A tleap script that builds the chain and sets N, CA, C and O, in Angstrom:
source leaprc.protein.ff14SB
mol = sequence {
  NMET ASN THR ASP LYS ILE TYR ALA GLU SER
  ILE ALA LYS GLU TYR ALA PRO LYS GLU HIE
  SER LYS ILE ILE ALA LEU LYS LYS LEU ASP
  ALA LYS ALA LYS ARG PRO ALA ASN ILE PHE
  ALA TYR THR PHE GLY ILE VAL SER ALA LEU
  ILE ALA GLY THR GLY MET CYS LEU ALA MET
  GLN VAL ILE GLY GLY THR VAL PRO TYR MET
  ILE LEU GLY ILE VAL ILE GLY ILE VAL GLY
  PHE ALA PHE CYS GLY ILE ASN TYR PRO ILE
  TYR LYS LYS ILE LEU GLU ASN GLY LYS LYS
  LYS TYR ALA TYR GLU ILE VAL GLU LEU ALA
  ARG GLU ILE SER GLU GLY CLYS
}
set mol.1.N position { 81.848 87.440 96.379 }
set mol.1.CA position { 82.057 86.262 94.970 }
set mol.1.C position { 82.772 86.788 94.552 }
set mol.1.O position { 82.436 87.896 94.136 }
set mol.2.N position { 84.001 86.428 94.406 }
set mol.2.CA position { 85.233 86.242 93.422 }
set mol.2.C position { 85.081 86.202 91.740 }
set mol.2.O position { 84.876 85.182 91.081 }
set mol.3.N position { 85.245 87.685 91.170 }
set mol.3.CA position { 84.578 87.906 89.811 }
set mol.3.C position { 85.719 87.579 89.691 }
set mol.3.O position { 85.417 86.702 88.882 }
set mol.4.N position { 86.824 87.480 89.765 }
set mol.4.CA position { 87.524 86.399 89.489 }
set mol.4.C position { 88.053 85.086 89.003 }
set mol.4.O position { 88.801 84.883 88.047 }
set mol.5.N position { 87.727 84.560 89.520 }
set mol.5.CA position { 87.207 82.982 89.153 }
set mol.5.C position { 86.236 82.851 88.571 }
set mol.5.O position { 85.878 81.676 88.487 }
set mol.6.N position { 85.492 83.701 88.015 }
set mol.6.CA position { 84.095 83.460 87.509 }
set mol.6.C position { 84.374 83.949 85.771 }
set mol.6.O position { 83.699 83.716 84.768 }
set mol.7.N position { 85.457 84.589 85.925 }
set mol.7.CA position { 85.687 85.333 84.467 }
set mol.7.C position { 86.781 84.201 84.481 }
set mol.7.O position { 86.374 83.320 83.724 }
set mol.8.N position { 88.239 83.780 85.127 }
set mol.8.CA position { 89.173 82.975 84.565 }
set mol.8.C position { 88.149 81.329 83.942 }
set mol.8.O position { 88.448 80.807 82.868 }
set mol.9.N position { 87.196 80.857 84.688 }
set mol.9.CA position { 86.089 79.754 84.582 }
set mol.9.C position { 85.271 80.230 82.789 }
set mol.9.O position { 85.187 79.491 81.808 }
set mol.10.N position { 84.903 81.343 82.894 }
set mol.10.CA position { 84.155 81.574 81.138 }
set mol.10.C position { 85.142 81.358 80.147 }
set mol.10.O position { 85.021 80.646 79.150 }
set mol.11.N position { 86.392 82.204 80.582 }
set mol.11.CA position { 87.280 81.710 80.008 }
set mol.11.C position { 88.025 80.670 79.065 }
set mol.11.O position { 88.471 80.605 77.920 }
set mol.12.N position { 87.847 79.563 80.702 }
set mol.12.CA position { 88.327 78.300 80.163 }
set mol.12.C position { 87.171 77.807 79.432 }
set mol.12.O position { 87.336 76.997 78.520 }
set mol.13.N position { 86.145 78.177 79.717 }
set mol.13.CA position { 85.247 77.507 78.536 }
set mol.13.C position { 85.676 77.298 77.240 }
set mol.13.O position { 86.277 76.358 76.720 }
set mol.14.N position { 85.247 78.368 76.804 }
set mol.14.CA position { 85.441 78.807 75.211 }
set mol.14.C position { 86.736 77.688 74.933 }
set mol.14.O position { 86.676 76.879 74.007 }
set mol.15.N position { 87.994 77.777 75.942 }
set mol.15.CA position { 88.588 77.156 75.318 }
set mol.15.C position { 88.744 75.468 75.205 }
set mol.15.O position { 89.419 74.749 74.468 }
set mol.16.N position { 88.054 75.273 75.991 }
set mol.16.CA position { 87.912 73.805 76.113 }
set mol.16.C position { 87.269 72.810 75.575 }
set mol.16.O position { 86.043 72.923 75.604 }
set mol.17.N position { 87.714 71.829 75.071 }
set mol.17.CA position { 87.352 71.133 73.441 }
set mol.17.C position { 85.569 70.385 73.714 }
set mol.17.O position { 85.563 69.259 74.212 }
set mol.18.N position { 83.884 71.170 73.313 }
set mol.18.CA position { 83.848 71.168 72.812 }
set mol.18.C position { 83.284 68.808 72.179 }
set mol.18.O position { 83.754 67.884 71.515 }
set mol.19.N position { 82.325 69.067 72.863 }
set mol.19.CA position { 81.921 67.350 72.718 }
set mol.19.C position { 80.902 67.707 71.485 }
set mol.19.O position { 80.233 68.695 71.180 }
set mol.20.N position { 81.084 66.636 71.031 }
set mol.20.CA position { 79.770 66.753 69.724 }
set mol.20.C position { 78.835 66.070 70.141 }
set mol.20.O position { 78.747 64.916 70.561 }
set mol.21.N position { 77.776 67.311 69.908 }
set mol.21.CA position { 76.417 67.180 70.407 }
set mol.21.C position { 75.549 66.724 69.136 }
set mol.21.O position { 76.094 66.948 68.055 }
set mol.22.N position { 74.266 66.112 69.096 }
set mol.22.CA position { 72.842 65.560 68.251 }
set mol.22.C position { 72.322 66.732 67.580 }
set mol.22.O position { 72.013 67.002 66.420 }
set mol.23.N position { 72.331 67.596 69.163 }
set mol.23.CA position { 71.470 69.212 68.944 }
set mol.23.C position { 72.085 69.541 67.798 }
set mol.23.O position { 71.736 69.568 66.618 }
set mol.24.N position { 73.402 69.869 68.577 }
set mol.24.CA position { 73.869 70.723 67.523 }
set mol.24.C position { 74.052 70.403 66.192 }
set mol.24.O position { 73.821 71.296 65.376 }
set mol.25.N position { 74.532 68.988 65.671 }
set mol.25.CA position { 73.701 69.086 64.544 }
set mol.25.C position { 72.903 68.741 64.189 }
set mol.25.O position { 72.952 68.539 62.976 }
set mol.26.N position { 71.692 68.432 64.829 }
set mol.26.CA position { 70.653 68.788 64.335 }
set mol.26.C position { 69.746 70.382 63.807 }
set mol.26.O position { 68.900 70.616 62.945 }
set mol.27.N position { 70.701 71.501 65.191 }
set mol.27.CA position { 70.002 72.589 64.592 }
set mol.27.C position { 71.145 73.269 63.355 }
set mol.27.O position { 70.738 74.318 62.856 }
set mol.28.N position { 72.167 72.885 62.971 }
set mol.28.CA position { 72.666 72.838 61.684 }
set mol.28.C position { 72.358 72.405 60.628 }
set mol.28.O position { 72.493 72.937 59.526 }
set mol.29.N position { 71.842 71.222 60.939 }
set mol.29.CA position { 70.516 70.591 59.564 }
set mol.29.C position { 69.830 71.362 59.133 }
set mol.29.O position { 69.482 71.471 57.957 }
set mol.30.N position { 69.376 72.368 60.532 }
set mol.30.CA position { 68.042 72.686 60.195 }
set mol.30.C position { 67.682 73.989 59.612 }
set mol.30.O position { 66.628 74.475 59.200 }
set mol.31.N position { 69.509 74.602 59.760 }
set mol.31.CA position { 69.432 76.261 59.162 }
set mol.31.C position { 69.907 75.847 57.920 }
set mol.31.O position { 69.669 76.401 56.846 }
set mol.32.N position { 70.714 74.667 58.138 }
set mol.32.CA position { 71.520 74.652 56.828 }
set mol.32.C position { 70.173 73.967 55.201 }
set mol.32.O position { 70.298 74.046 53.978 }
set mol.33.N position { 68.999 73.342 56.135 }
set mol.33.CA position { 67.754 73.134 54.862 }
set mol.33.C position { 66.972 74.542 54.770 }
set mol.33.O position { 65.950 74.789 54.131 }
set mol.34.N position { 67.502 75.132 55.334 }
set mol.34.CA position { 66.182 76.708 55.205 }
set mol.34.C position { 67.049 77.600 54.799 }
set mol.34.O position { 66.341 78.601 54.692 }
set mol.35.N position { 68.452 78.001 54.406 }
set mol.35.CA position { 69.082 79.129 53.722 }
set mol.35.C position { 69.151 79.013 53.018 }
set mol.35.O position { 69.942 79.854 52.589 }
set mol.36.N position { 68.666 78.110 51.915 }
set mol.36.CA position { 68.512 79.196 50.557 }
set mol.36.C position { 67.028 79.703 50.435 }
set mol.36.O position { 66.421 80.174 49.474 }
set mol.37.N position { 66.684 79.473 51.611 }
set mol.37.CA position { 65.047 80.312 50.647 }
set mol.37.C position { 64.984 81.327 51.329 }
set mol.37.O position { 64.223 82.195 50.901 }
set mol.38.N position { 65.863 81.660 52.843 }
set mol.38.CA position { 66.244 82.303 53.643 }
set mol.38.C position { 67.042 84.069 52.054 }
set mol.38.O position { 66.956 85.220 51.626 }
set mol.39.N position { 67.620 82.852 52.020 }
set mol.39.CA position { 68.835 83.666 51.122 }
set mol.39.C position { 68.002 84.541 50.276 }
set mol.39.O position { 67.842 85.759 50.194 }
set mol.40.N position { 67.393 83.209 49.504 }
set mol.40.CA position { 66.431 84.081 48.295 }
set mol.40.C position { 65.549 84.909 48.325 }
set mol.40.O position { 65.480 85.819 47.499 }
set mol.41.N position { 64.422 84.682 49.624 }
set mol.41.CA position { 63.483 85.657 50.191 }
set mol.41.C position { 63.964 87.492 50.342 }
set mol.41.O position { 63.538 88.488 49.757 }
set mol.42.N position { 64.903 87.328 51.281 }
set mol.42.CA position { 65.703 88.623 51.620 }
set mol.42.C position { 66.101 89.138 50.143 }
set mol.42.O position { 65.324 90.029 49.801 }
set mol.43.N position { 66.867 88.911 49.372 }
set mol.43.CA position { 67.687 89.148 48.739 }
set mol.43.C position { 66.255 89.735 47.353 }
set mol.43.O position { 65.923 90.921 47.359 }
set mol.44.N position { 65.803 89.056 46.646 }
set mol.44.CA position { 64.728 89.464 46.011 }
set mol.44.C position { 63.681 90.321 46.755 }
set mol.44.O position { 63.428 91.356 46.138 }
set mol.45.N position { 63.017 90.176 47.888 }
set mol.45.CA position { 62.789 91.085 48.671 }
set mol.45.C position { 63.098 92.197 48.789 }
set mol.45.O position { 62.244 93.084 48.787 }
set mol.46.N position { 64.752 92.520 48.961 }
set mol.46.CA position { 65.180 93.888 48.987 }
set mol.46.C position { 65.042 94.835 47.472 }
set mol.46.O position { 64.735 96.025 47.540 }
set mol.47.N position { 65.279 94.225 46.266 }
set mol.47.CA position { 65.454 94.128 45.165 }
set mol.47.C position { 63.983 94.696 44.568 }
set mol.47.O position { 63.753 95.784 44.040 }
set mol.48.N position { 62.888 93.342 44.894 }
set mol.48.CA position { 62.351 94.277 44.500 }
set mol.48.C position { 61.477 95.826 45.234 }
set mol.48.O position { 60.802 96.662 44.633 }
set mol.49.N position { 61.787 95.762 46.543 }
set mol.49.CA position { 61.083 97.232 46.788 }
set mol.49.C position { 61.976 98.560 46.313 }
set mol.49.O position { 61.523 99.677 46.064 }
set mol.50.N position { 63.837 97.985 46.236 }
set mol.50.CA position { 64.062 99.189 45.217 }
set mol.50.C position { 63.711 99.647 43.972 }
set mol.50.O position { 63.873 100.776 43.508 }
set mol.51.N position { 63.171 98.586 43.425 }
set mol.51.CA position { 62.507 98.300 41.860 }
set mol.51.C position { 61.417 99.320 42.400 }
set mol.51.O position { 61.387 100.536 42.210 }
set mol.52.N position { 60.867 98.830 42.846 }
set mol.52.CA position { 58.812 99.869 43.161 }
set mol.52.C position { 59.056 101.057 44.502 }
set mol.52.O position { 58.133 101.766 44.904 }
set mol.53.N position { 60.329 101.100 45.020 }
set mol.53.CA position { 60.552 102.419 45.255 }
set mol.53.C position { 61.054 103.382 43.740 }
set mol.53.O position { 60.403 104.426 43.699 }
set mol.54.N position { 62.126 103.228 42.438 }
set mol.54.CA position { 62.588 103.862 42.376 }
set mol.54.C position { 61.279 104.070 41.138 }
set mol.54.O position { 61.227 105.076 40.431 }
set mol.55.N position { 60.252 102.903 41.045 }
set mol.55.CA position { 59.273 103.668 40.087 }
set mol.55.C position { 57.559 104.472 40.360 }
set mol.55.O position { 56.566 104.788 39.703 }
set mol.56.N position { 58.271 104.523 42.341 }
set mol.56.CA position { 57.217 105.854 42.925 }
set mol.56.C position { 58.161 106.954 42.305 }
set mol.56.O position { 57.873 107.424 41.205 }
set mol.57.N position { 59.034 107.282 42.836 }
set mol.57.CA position { 60.089 108.051 42.536 }
set mol.57.C position { 59.885 108.793 41.400 }
set mol.57.O position { 59.738 110.012 41.490 }
set mol.58.N position { 59.853 108.159 40.217 }
set mol.58.CA position { 59.327 108.619 38.821 }
set mol.58.C position { 57.956 108.480 38.791 }
set mol.58.O position { 57.980 109.198 37.791 }
set mol.59.N position { 56.772 108.239 38.934 }
set mol.59.CA position { 55.308 108.503 39.690 }
set mol.59.C position { 55.919 110.158 39.627 }
set mol.59.O position { 55.994 111.041 38.773 }
set mol.60.N position { 56.390 109.939 41.446 }
set mol.60.CA position { 56.014 111.526 41.879 }
set mol.60.C position { 56.696 112.355 40.635 }
set mol.60.O position { 56.275 113.494 40.837 }
set mol.61.N position { 57.011 112.376 40.185 }
set mol.61.CA position { 57.994 112.946 39.357 }
set mol.61.C position { 59.494 113.961 41.108 }
set mol.61.O position { 59.729 115.110 41.481 }
set mol.62.N position { 59.801 113.060 41.356 }
set mol.62.CA position { 60.644 113.278 42.597 }
set mol.62.C position { 61.756 112.914 41.676 }
set mol.62.O position { 62.791 113.380 42.152 }
set mol.63.N position { 62.029 112.174 40.373 }
set mol.63.CA position { 63.138 112.102 39.561 }
set mol.63.C position { 62.483 112.001 37.989 }
set mol.63.O position { 61.642 111.141 37.727 }
set mol.64.N position { 62.888 112.824 37.137 }
set mol.64.CA position { 63.084 112.757 36.218 }
set mol.64.C position { 61.865 113.653 36.090 }
set mol.64.O position { 62.368 114.772 36.194 }
set mol.65.N position { 60.088 113.883 35.868 }
set mol.65.CA position { 59.656 115.660 36.026 }
set mol.65.C position { 59.230 115.264 34.337 }
set mol.65.O position { 58.976 116.230 33.617 }
set mol.66.N position { 59.185 114.443 33.978 }
set mol.66.CA position { 57.975 114.553 32.509 }
set mol.66.C position { 57.349 113.478 32.878 }
set mol.66.O position { 57.719 112.631 33.690 }
set mol.67.N position { 55.845 113.552 31.916 }
set mol.67.CA position { 54.895 112.509 31.834 }
set mol.67.C position { 55.444 111.295 31.520 }
set mol.67.O position { 55.623 110.302 32.226 }
set mol.68.N position { 55.704 111.518 30.290 }
set mol.68.CA position { 56.907 110.269 30.090 }
set mol.68.C position { 57.506 109.387 30.755 }
set mol.68.O position { 57.469 108.163 30.623 }
set mol.69.N position { 58.294 110.281 31.776 }
set mol.69.CA position { 58.777 109.816 33.121 }
set mol.69.C position { 57.539 109.107 34.284 }
set mol.69.O position { 57.902 108.272 35.113 }
set mol.70.N position { 56.404 109.469 34.215 }
set mol.70.CA position { 55.558 109.520 35.752 }
set mol.70.C position { 55.227 107.734 34.816 }
set mol.70.O position { 55.731 106.821 35.469 }
set mol.71.N position { 54.669 107.353 33.796 }
set mol.71.CA position { 53.738 106.649 32.618 }
set mol.71.C position { 54.949 105.548 33.167 }
set mol.71.O position { 54.549 104.582 33.816 }
set mol.72.N position { 56.376 105.685 32.916 }
set mol.72.CA position { 56.968 105.085 33.254 }
set mol.72.C position { 57.611 104.311 35.187 }
set mol.72.O position { 58.428 103.453 35.519 }
set mol.73.N position { 57.050 104.860 35.634 }
set mol.73.CA position { 57.038 105.277 36.455 }
set mol.73.C position { 56.498 104.291 37.693 }
set mol.73.O position { 56.990 103.535 38.531 }
set mol.74.N position { 54.861 104.886 37.188 }
set mol.74.CA position { 53.754 103.540 37.394 }
set mol.74.C position { 53.951 101.928 36.694 }
set mol.74.O position { 53.559 100.844 37.125 }
set mol.75.N position { 54.378 102.118 36.000 }
set mol.75.CA position { 54.530 99.935 34.742 }
set mol.75.C position { 55.942 99.633 36.412 }
set mol.75.O position { 55.909 98.772 37.292 }
set mol.76.N position { 57.147 100.989 36.129 }
set mol.76.CA position { 58.250 100.406 37.007 }
set mol.76.C position { 57.848 99.618 38.449 }
set mol.76.O position { 58.329 98.670 39.068 }
set mol.77.N position { 56.643 100.577 38.651 }
set mol.77.CA position { 56.196 100.716 40.702 }
set mol.77.C position { 55.444 98.823 40.287 }
set mol.77.O position { 56.086 97.803 40.537 }
set mol.78.N position { 54.175 98.823 39.714 }
set mol.78.CA position { 53.380 97.863 39.390 }
set mol.78.C position { 54.413 96.617 39.331 }
set mol.78.O position { 54.106 95.593 39.941 }
set mol.79.N position { 55.812 96.688 38.503 }
set mol.79.CA position { 56.361 95.522 37.868 }
set mol.79.C position { 57.563 95.371 39.587 }
set mol.79.O position { 58.305 94.400 39.739 }
set mol.80.N position { 57.481 96.386 40.509 }
set mol.80.CA position { 58.018 96.170 41.418 }
set mol.80.C position { 57.547 95.070 42.652 }
set mol.80.O position { 58.061 94.118 43.239 }
set mol.81.N position { 56.002 95.950 42.672 }
set mol.81.CA position { 55.015 95.463 43.364 }
set mol.81.C position { 54.340 94.054 43.408 }
set mol.81.O position { 53.835 93.500 44.384 }
set mol.82.N position { 54.483 93.459 41.708 }
set mol.82.CA position { 54.042 92.450 41.408 }
set mol.82.C position { 55.353 91.588 42.255 }
set mol.82.O position { 55.199 90.915 43.274 }
set mol.83.N position { 56.607 91.815 41.545 }
set mol.83.CA position { 57.521 91.151 42.489 }
set mol.83.C position { 57.577 90.345 44.058 }
set mol.83.O position { 57.983 89.229 44.381 }
set mol.84.N position { 56.834 91.728 45.013 }
set mol.84.CA position { 56.803 91.899 45.983 }
set mol.84.C position { 56.029 90.942 46.385 }
set mol.84.O position { 56.274 90.347 47.435 }
set mol.85.N position { 55.016 90.655 45.648 }
set mol.85.CA position { 53.964 89.769 46.231 }
set mol.85.C position { 54.358 88.566 45.641 }
set mol.85.O position { 53.990 87.606 46.319 }
set mol.86.N position { 55.043 88.225 44.508 }
set mol.86.CA position { 55.665 86.329 44.326 }
set mol.86.C position { 56.229 86.227 45.259 }
set mol.86.O position { 55.972 85.264 45.982 }
set mol.87.N position { 57.660 87.568 45.804 }
set mol.87.CA position { 58.431 86.581 46.753 }
set mol.87.C position { 58.158 85.590 47.838 }
set mol.87.O position { 58.970 84.683 48.019 }
set mol.88.N position { 56.960 85.698 48.662 }
set mol.88.CA position { 56.237 84.426 49.953 }
set mol.88.C position { 55.967 83.531 48.584 }
set mol.88.O position { 56.348 84.326 47.725 }
set mol.89.N position { 55.683 82.755 48.122 }
set mol.89.CA position { 55.382 82.034 47.410 }
set mol.89.C position { 56.668 81.543 46.537 }
set mol.89.O position { 56.574 80.416 46.051 }
set mol.90.N position { 57.465 82.040 46.373 }
set mol.90.CA position { 58.396 81.316 46.114 }
set mol.90.C position { 59.325 81.084 46.878 }
set mol.90.O position { 59.944 80.049 46.629 }
set mol.91.N position { 59.660 81.681 47.740 }
set mol.91.CA position { 60.119 81.520 49.747 }
set mol.91.C position { 59.843 79.869 49.664 }
set mol.91.O position { 60.719 79.093 49.283 }
set mol.92.N position { 58.098 79.313 50.197 }
set mol.92.CA position { 57.651 78.678 50.610 }
set mol.92.C position { 58.251 77.571 50.018 }
set mol.92.O position { 58.788 76.581 50.516 }
set mol.93.N position { 57.999 78.034 48.465 }
set mol.93.CA position { 58.400 76.866 47.425 }
set mol.93.C position { 59.785 75.727 47.617 }
set mol.93.O position { 59.920 74.504 47.658 }
set mol.94.N position { 60.891 77.231 47.722 }
set mol.94.CA position { 62.350 76.997 47.986 }
set mol.94.C position { 62.736 76.002 49.566 }
set mol.94.O position { 63.501 75.111 49.935 }
set mol.95.N position { 61.552 76.931 50.146 }
set mol.95.CA position { 61.526 75.815 51.777 }
set mol.95.C position { 61.315 74.939 51.859 }
set mol.95.O position { 62.081 74.224 52.506 }
set mol.96.N position { 59.993 74.317 51.194 }
set mol.96.CA position { 59.787 73.359 50.767 }
set mol.96.C position { 60.809 72.083 50.219 }
set mol.96.O position { 61.023 71.027 50.814 }
set mol.97.N position { 61.309 72.472 49.039 }
set mol.97.CA position { 62.226 71.864 48.260 }
set mol.97.C position { 63.580 71.685 49.208 }
set mol.97.O position { 64.364 70.969 48.585 }
set mol.98.N position { 64.052 72.019 50.300 }
set mol.98.CA position { 65.091 72.197 50.828 }
set mol.98.C position { 64.693 71.116 51.908 }
set mol.98.O position { 65.465 70.179 52.112 }
set mol.99.N position { 63.101 71.261 52.844 }
set mol.99.CA position { 62.689 70.437 53.692 }
set mol.99.C position { 62.751 68.764 52.686 }
set mol.99.O position { 62.992 67.621 53.076 }
set mol.100.N position { 62.500 69.166 51.654 }
set mol.100.CA position { 62.163 67.637 51.967 }
set mol.100.C position { 63.710 66.283 51.141 }
set mol.100.O position { 63.863 65.063 51.081 }
set mol.101.N position { 64.645 67.786 50.597 }
set mol.101.CA position { 65.982 67.313 50.657 }
set mol.101.C position { 66.777 66.876 51.769 }
set mol.101.O position { 67.784 66.176 51.664 }
set mol.102.N position { 66.121 67.466 53.209 }
set mol.102.CA position { 67.689 66.787 54.542 }
set mol.102.C position { 66.102 66.106 54.758 }
set mol.102.O position { 66.179 65.007 54.209 }
set mol.103.N position { 65.287 66.204 55.082 }
set mol.103.CA position { 64.152 65.470 55.800 }
set mol.103.C position { 64.886 63.771 56.130 }
set mol.103.O position { 65.028 63.642 57.346 }
set mol.104.N position { 65.060 63.304 55.839 }
set mol.104.CA position { 65.537 61.719 55.793 }
set mol.104.C position { 66.432 61.872 56.905 }
set mol.104.O position { 65.906 61.265 57.837 }
set mol.105.N position { 67.559 62.394 57.293 }
set mol.105.CA position { 68.838 62.748 57.881 }
set mol.105.C position { 68.069 63.242 58.833 }
set mol.105.O position { 67.992 62.563 59.858 }
set mol.106.N position { 66.938 65.138 58.743 }
set mol.106.CA position { 66.984 65.533 60.099 }
set mol.106.C position { 65.383 64.588 61.320 }
set mol.106.O position { 65.083 64.906 62.471 }
set mol.107.N position { 64.739 63.478 60.454 }
set mol.107.CA position { 63.929 62.783 60.885 }
set mol.107.C position { 65.136 62.211 61.959 }
set mol.107.O position { 65.503 62.237 63.133 }
set mol.108.N position { 65.428 61.714 60.703 }
set mol.108.CA position { 66.597 60.635 61.921 }
set mol.108.C position { 67.310 61.187 63.103 }
set mol.108.O position { 66.827 61.130 64.234 }
set mol.109.N position { 68.381 61.684 62.854 }
set mol.109.CA position { 68.923 62.618 64.361 }
set mol.109.C position { 67.729 62.703 64.991 }
set mol.109.O position { 67.945 61.863 65.864 }
set mol.110.N position { 66.737 63.051 65.183 }
set mol.110.CA position { 65.828 63.888 65.942 }
set mol.110.C position { 65.328 62.541 66.701 }
set mol.110.O position { 65.204 62.513 67.925 }
set mol.111.N position { 65.015 61.276 65.751 }
set mol.111.CA position { 64.979 59.459 66.295 }
set mol.111.C position { 65.222 59.406 67.021 }
set mol.111.O position { 64.597 58.821 67.906 }
set mol.112.N position { 66.884 60.285 67.245 }
set mol.112.CA position { 68.188 59.436 68.081 }
set mol.112.C position { 68.077 59.509 69.074 }
set mol.112.O position { 67.970 58.630 69.929 }
set mol.113.N position { 68.085 61.217 69.186 }
set mol.113.CA position { 67.685 62.447 70.243 }
set mol.113.C position { 66.837 61.462 70.861 }
set mol.113.O position { 67.423 60.939 71.808 }
set mol.114.N position { 65.775 61.052 70.695 }
set mol.114.CA position { 64.172 61.093 71.331 }
set mol.114.C position { 64.532 59.733 71.841 }
set mol.114.O position { 64.433 59.589 73.060 }
set mol.115.N position { 64.904 58.783 71.182 }
set mol.115.CA position { 65.230 57.136 71.837 }
set mol.115.C position { 66.375 57.519 72.747 }
set mol.115.O position { 66.059 57.079 73.853 }
set mol.116.N position { 67.621 58.159 72.834 }
set mol.116.CA position { 68.420 58.992 73.768 }
set mol.116.C position { 69.949 57.480 73.403 }
set mol.116.O position { 70.827 57.079 74.168 }
set mol.117.N position { 69.667 57.116 72.125 }
set mol.117.CA position { 70.964 56.611 71.293 }
set mol.117.C position { 72.473 57.016 71.414 }
set mol.117.O position { 73.311 56.503 70.672 }
savepdb mol mol.pdb
quit
């Protein structure tokens, strides 16, 4: 087995001009439709988890250490968990809007691919 030849061919493939593929365009459109929903869901989820964690730390008197901070921590924790709970419905709504926005283009491109144009 000539490993030098295989290596040279793999590098040549990287630099060879790539032909425009409808499948690649379809994948890019699909990702473009889903990207805003994913960015929102991850960002909002992380922030919600941090809020809930801060509330838990205050409630368990890891930080603060007094009764008013414990009560404040319970309230903050409930708010954080509520945000975590509404994350998925908001994500679904944003995803639905993104799919509606690009639906026509995606369906037309998929139809072209399936018909072999």
